[in-house]
N, C-alpha and C positions, 0 to 999 in steps of 0.2 A: 310338536302333535300333543294334544291333550290324552290323560289315560284316566282313566277312569276305574282303580283296582280293589278287588274283593280282596280280601286279610285272609280268615279259614277257607282250606280249600285251595284255594288260591295262590293268593303269596308264600301263605303258609300250608306246608301240605303233610299230610301223612298216612302212615303207613298201616299203623295198627290201632285205625279205628277212632285215632283221637288221645292214645293212649301219651304218643311222642310228638310234637309237631318240630320241621323245620323248615329252615326257607326251602324257599323254589331255588335250585340252580345256579337262573337264570335271573333272579330278582335282584341282583346289585346293577347287571350287566343293566337289564330296560329301567329300572331306576336312573340310569349313568347318561341311557339315551335317550330321555323322554322325559317329557312333563309329566311324571306319576301323580297321581291326589287319590289318598285314598277315599276309598269308598266302600264302611260295612259297617256292621253290626259288633263287632269285637269291641268291648267294652273297654282295650285299652289300645283303643285307633289313636288317642294321643302320644302313648304312648312309641310306636311306631313309627309315625308322622315323625319323631325325636331320633328315633334310632335310626330313622334308615334317610334323613333324610327327605322327604319329600317336598312336593311342591304347597301340601296343605294338605286336609283330610276334610270328611263330610258324612258324619254318621247317618247312617240308612234311618229315613223313618224320619228327618228333620224336610222342616215347610219348606226350605232350598232344591231348585229345581237344580239339580248338576248337570251342567252342557261341557261335551267336551266332543272328540273324535271318534273315541272307543272305552270300549266299556268291559274291561275283563274281570270274568266271574264263572265257579264254577257253576251257579246257581241265574246265569245272566237272563234266561228269558221268564221266569217272577221277577225280575226287578228292569225289564228294559221300558216299560211301561212309567217307568220314578223317572230316570231320565231322558236327555235329552242328545241323544250321540247319532254317529250315521252306522258302526257300525257293533255288533258283539262278539266276542268272542270268550268261549267256556274255560281257559285255558292257557296262563303265558306261552306253552308252549305252540297252541295255532295261530295265535298270533303271530308270533315269529314269522311261523314257519311261514304267512302268509304275508308277513313280510318281505320275505328272501323271495318272493314269488315274483311280484311285483318288483324289482329290480333292475 
């Protein structure tokens, strides 16, 4: 399953309003289990793609129309019209919870 994954406030989370960031605790498991492509406006998207060993990356705002089964983005309502996906989730947790229910 191909997943488009946002970085800020989705793959990286903050608990102090952006002063510090940490990887979502289930990020590596998500990347290991699915074909994850980063879809983000983060200027360091290429760095995170290389560090996390994702299947690729697409900067938000590019002319390319990303296609996948799923978009995971805390602001998915703002971006769902710029991608071609079957489902949108606002967090890694909500996506993983829905996949557990389907099994």
